C-alpha positions in Angstrom: 11.5 63.3 19.7 13.6 60.2 20.0 16.6 60.7 21.9 19.7 58.9 20.3 21.3 55.8 22.2 24.5 57.1 24.1 27.6 55.0 22.9 29.5 53.3 25.2 32.9 53.0 27.1 33.9 49.5 28.0 36.6 48.9 30.7 37.5 45.2 31.0 39.5 44.9 34.6 41.6 41.3 35.3 44.4 39.4 36.5 46.9 39.1 34.2 46.4 35.8 32.0 42.8 35.8 32.4 42.6 36.3 28.5 41.6 39.7 28.7 42.8 40.6 25.3 41.6 37.9 23.2 37.6 38.2 25.3 38.2 42.2 24.2 38.7 41.3 20.6 35.9 39.4 20.0 33.8 41.7 22.1 35.0 44.6 20.1 33.3 43.1 17.3 30.3 42.1 19.0 29.3 45.9 20.2 31.3 47.8 17.2 34.1 49.2 19.7 37.5 50.5 18.8 40.2 48.2 21.2 42.9 50.2 22.8 44.4 47.3 25.4 46.4 47.9 28.2 49.5 46.4 26.3 49.2 48.8 23.4 49.6 51.4 25.6 52.3 50.4 27.9 54.6 48.7 25.1 56.0 51.3 23.9 57.9 52.5 27.0 58.3 49.0 27.8 60.4 48.4 25.1 62.5 51.6 25.3 63.2 52.0 29.1 63.2 49.7 32.0 60.1 49.1 34.0 59.6 51.5 36.9 62.3 54.3 35.9 61.4 58.1 35.6 61.5 57.9 31.7 59.2 54.6 31.5 57.0 56.3 33.6 56.7 59.7 32.0 56.2 58.0 28.4 53.2 55.5 29.5 51.5 58.5 31.2 52.1 60.6 28.0 51.0 57.9 25.8 48.1 56.9 28.0 47.2 61.2 28.3 47.5 61.3 24.7 44.9 58.5 24.0 42.2 59.5 26.1 42.2 63.3 25.0 42.3 61.9 21.0 39.4 59.7 22.3 37.1 62.3 24.0 37.1 64.2 20.9 36.0 61.1 18.7 32.7 60.8 16.5 30.1 61.0 19.9 28.8 57.3 18.4 31.8 55.3 18.4 32.2 52.7 21.4 35.6 52.3 22.6 36.7 49.6 24.9 40.1 49.7 26.9 41.8 46.7 29.3 43.6 46.8 32.4 44.5 45.1 35.6 43.8 47.3 38.6 43.8 46.8 42.0 41.4 48.8 44.6 44.2 50.8 45.8 44.7 54.7 45.3 46.9 54.6 42.1 44.5 52.3 40.3 41.8 53.9 41.3 42.8 57.2 39.9 43.3 55.5 36.7 39.9 53.7 36.7 38.4 56.9 37.5 40.1 59.0 34.1 37.8 56.2 32.1 34.7 57.3 34.4 35.2 61.2 33.3 36.2 60.0 29.8 32.7 58.7 29.6 31.0 61.3 31.3 32.7 63.9 28.9 31.6 61.8 25.9 27.9 61.3 27.2 28.8 57.9 26.9 27.2 54.9 29.2 30.3 53.4 31.1 30.3 49.6 31.7 32.9 47.9 33.8 33.7 44.2 33.2 35.7 42.6 35.9 37.0 39.3 34.9 37.8 36.5 37.4 39.1 32.7 37.0 40.2 29.9 39.5 43.9 30.2 40.0 44.9 26.9 38.3 43.1 28.4 35.2 45.0 31.7 35.4 48.2 30.0 35.9 47.7 27.6 33.0 46.7 30.5 30.7 49.6 32.8 32.3 51.9 30.7 30.7 50.7 30.0 27.5 53.1 30.1 24.3 53.6 33.8 22.8 52.9 36.2 25.9 56.1 37.0 26.5 56.8 38.4 23.1 54.3 40.7 23.7 56.0 41.7 26.9 53.2 40.2 29.0 53.7 38.8 32.5 54.7 35.1 32.5 56.0 34.6 35.8 53.7 32.4 38.0 55.0 33.3 41.2 54.3 37.2 40.6 50.9 36.1 39.9 50.5 34.4 42.9 51.8 37.1 44.9 49.5 39.7 43.0 46.5 37.7 43.8 47.4 37.1 47.6 47.9 40.6 48.2 45.4 42.4 46.2 41.8 42.8 44.9 40.8 43.6 41.6 39.1 47.0 41.2 35.4 47.3 41.0 34.8 50.9 40.4 31.5 53.4 40.0 30.0 52.8 36.4 26.7 52.9 34.9 26.3 49.0 34.8 29.1 46.4 36.5 29.6 42.7 34.8 31.4 40.3 37.0 32.6 37.4 35.1 34.3 34.4 36.1 35.7 32.9 32.9 37.0 30.1 34.5 35.3 27.3 32.2 35.0 29.6 29.0 36.5 30.2 25.9 37.2 33.8 24.6 34.5 33.7 21.9 32.0 32.2 24.3 32.3 35.0 26.7 32.7 37.7 24.8 29.2 36.8 23.5 27.5 36.7 27.1 29.3 40.1 27.7 27.8 41.2 24.5 24.3 40.3 24.8 24.5 41.4 28.9 25.7 44.9 27.4 23.0 44.9 24.8 20.2 44.1 27.0 21.0 46.7 29.5 21.2 49.4 26.9 17.7 48.0 25.3 16.0 48.2 29.0 17.6 51.8 29.3 16.3 53.0 26.0 13.1 51.2 26.3 12.1 52.7 29.7 8.5 54.0 29.5 7.5 52.1 26.3 4.4 50.2 26.0 5.5 46.6 27.0 4.1 44.3 24.2 5.8 46.9 21.8 8.9 46.7 23.4 8.9 42.8 23.6 8.7 42.7 20.2 11.3 45.1 19.4 13.5 43.0 21.5 12.1 40.1 19.4 13.1 41.4 16.0 16.7 42.1 17.3 16.9 38.3 18.2 17.1 39.0 22.1 15.5 36.6 24.3 15.1 38.9 26.9 12.0 38.8 29.5 10.3 42.1 30.3 10.9 41.1 34.4 14.7 41.4 33.3 14.1 45.0 32.1 11.8 46.0 34.5 8.7 46.1 32.1 5.1 44.3 32.7 2.7 43.2 30.2 -0.4 44.8 30.2 -3.5 42.4 31.7 -5.4 42.0 28.6 -2.5 41.8 26.2 
């Protein structure tokens, strides 16, 4: 009996201004995922209440809980993608754990992507036109302070991808991420298959994956 491949929960974490949302939009197309970026979840509270006030925190938490609860009940084959800017403190770690539990509850594979880029490039992207209209951070000093005091969270997951996007455009970065995610999925799904058959399957779908890269060995007489 063949077991259906697990669906995906992909979590993209990175500093404000690294290009998470643009990359996520392209990646969602590549892997067939629904996207809920952090600003989609934050902006209703941001629009109505001052950041950090009790009503702001309450509405933000309510929206996030409702979204995750609905995703938990969604079709088992649907992939979902989320973005965040989480540091390795206790509060952000709990938020990350919510996504890990969501993946576990759905029987999905949990992929954590940690995006980084140079400070110079980060500051350049942070101040691009249009960010303020989306209630995004645009203050360079705030970013400098964040990066000097915090470290990006790298939580427990099924696949961790650390990726420097300093010199990459959003579509190129998304293409590389999609290939790495799909290669990992294939390596899991092909475990135990004959290596020659596995290689044929990989070639048929257009992924140039070396057998050694997924833990398979070609038979000596192949």
